[in-house]
C-alpha positions in Angstrom: -17.9 17.4 -11.8 -19.5 18.7 -8.5 -17.7 20.9 -5.9 -18.3 17.9 -3.5 -16.3 15.6 -5.9 -13.6 18.2 -6.7 -12.8 18.4 -2.6 -12.6 14.8 -2.3 -10.2 14.6 -5.3 -8.1 17.6 -4.1 -7.8 15.4 -0.5 -7.0 12.3 -2.5 -4.2 14.1 -4.3 -3.0 15.3 -0.7 -2.9 12.3 0.8 -1.3 10.8 -2.1 1.0 13.5 -2.3 2.1 13.0 1.6 1.8 9.2 1.2 4.6 9.1 -1.3 6.9 12.1 0.1 6.5 10.8 3.9 5.8 6.9 3.9 7.6 5.9 0.7 10.7 8.1 -0.5 12.3 8.0 3.0 12.2 4.1 3.0 13.6 3.2 -0.3 16.7 1.8 0.4 14.3 -0.7 3.3 11.7 -1.3 0.1 14.6 -2.4 -2.5 15.9 -4.7 0.6 12.5 -6.0 0.9 11.8 -6.8 -2.7 15.3 -8.2 -3.0 14.2 -10.8 -1.0 10.9 -11.8 -2.6 8.9 -10.0 -0.4 6.1 -7.4 -0.8 6.6 -4.1 0.8 4.1 -3.0 3.6 4.2 0.6 4.0 2.7 1.2 7.7 1.7 5.0 7.2 0.1 6.6 10.3 -1.4 3.3 11.9 -3.7 4.2 14.6 -7.1 2.3 15.8 -8.4 -0.3 13.6 -5.1 -0.2 11.1 -3.1 -1.8 14.0 -4.9 -5.3 14.2 -4.2 -5.6 10.7 -1.0 -4.7 10.9 -0.5 -7.2 13.7 -1.8 -9.8 11.7 0.8 -9.4 9.0 3.7 -9.5 11.6 4.1 -5.6 12.2 7.8 -4.8 13.8 6.4 -1.6 14.6 8.7 0.0 11.8 7.4 2.2 9.0 7.9 -0.4 6.3 8.3 -4.1 6.7 8.4 -7.1 4.2 5.7 -9.7 4.3 5.9 -13.0 2.0 3.5 -13.2 -0.7 2.8 -16.3 0.5 1.9 -15.2 4.0 0.0 -12.1 2.6 -1.7 -14.3 0.4 -2.8 -16.5 3.1 -4.2 -13.4 5.2 -5.9 -11.7 2.7 -7.2 -14.4 0.7 -11.1 -13.7 0.7 -10.2 -10.7 -1.2 -10.4 -10.8 -5.2 -8.6 -7.7 -5.6 -5.9 -8.5 -3.8 -5.1 -12.1 -5.2 -5.5 -10.3 -8.4 -2.7 -8.1 -7.3 -0.3 -10.4 -5.6 -0.5 -12.7 -9.1 -0.3 -10.2 -11.3 2.9 -10.2 -13.9 4.7 -6.9 -14.1 7.1 -5.1 -16.5 10.7 -4.8 -14.8 11.2 -2.3 -12.0 7.4 -2.2 -11.4 6.5 -3.5 -7.9 3.3 -3.9 -5.5 2.9 -2.0 -2.1 0.6 -2.6 0.6 -0.4 0.2 2.5 -2.0 0.5 5.4 -2.8 3.3 7.3 -5.4 4.8 9.4 -7.7 5.2 6.6 -7.6 1.5 5.8 -5.5 -0.2 3.0 -4.8 0.9 -0.3 -3.0 -1.4 -3.0 -0.5 0.5 -5.1 1.8 -0.4 -7.7 5.0 1.3 -8.6 6.1 1.6 -12.0 10.0 1.9 -11.7 10.4 5.3 -10.9 7.8 6.9 -13.0 5.0 7.0 -10.4 2.6 5.0 -8.2 -1.1 3.6 -9.1 -4.0 2.6 -6.6 -5.4 -0.7 -7.8 -9.1 -0.4 -8.7 -11.4 -2.0 -6.2 -8.6 -1.6 -3.5 -9.5 1.2 -1.5 -11.4 -0.2 1.4 -12.8 3.2 3.0 -13.4 6.7 2.0 -11.2 9.6 2.8 -12.6 12.2 5.2 
């Protein structure tokens, strides 16, 4: 691993830690309510600039976390094969998808029932600074 890739990995770890601790954990009750309605939780994490139109296109209500029906999300992101597969995938009990839209772009996450998160392969549409 090069020094540059180590620095990028450290930034990614730092960002994911902030995302989970500041963008997801404080909203677990809201996320649970969204999931109980059968919707996909969308986390608006530090939205600015190019992320605002994407959020508005999903019906953003200016809250940090909001729900989007799978059908709406599927239609809005229909051109993206990675997103289609992420939405369609069968998951185990307690596992669920989370769409994150931030100043860095969008990321598709999967929560593994309290044991952690993973980033959907191929879902990062921008590079960390």
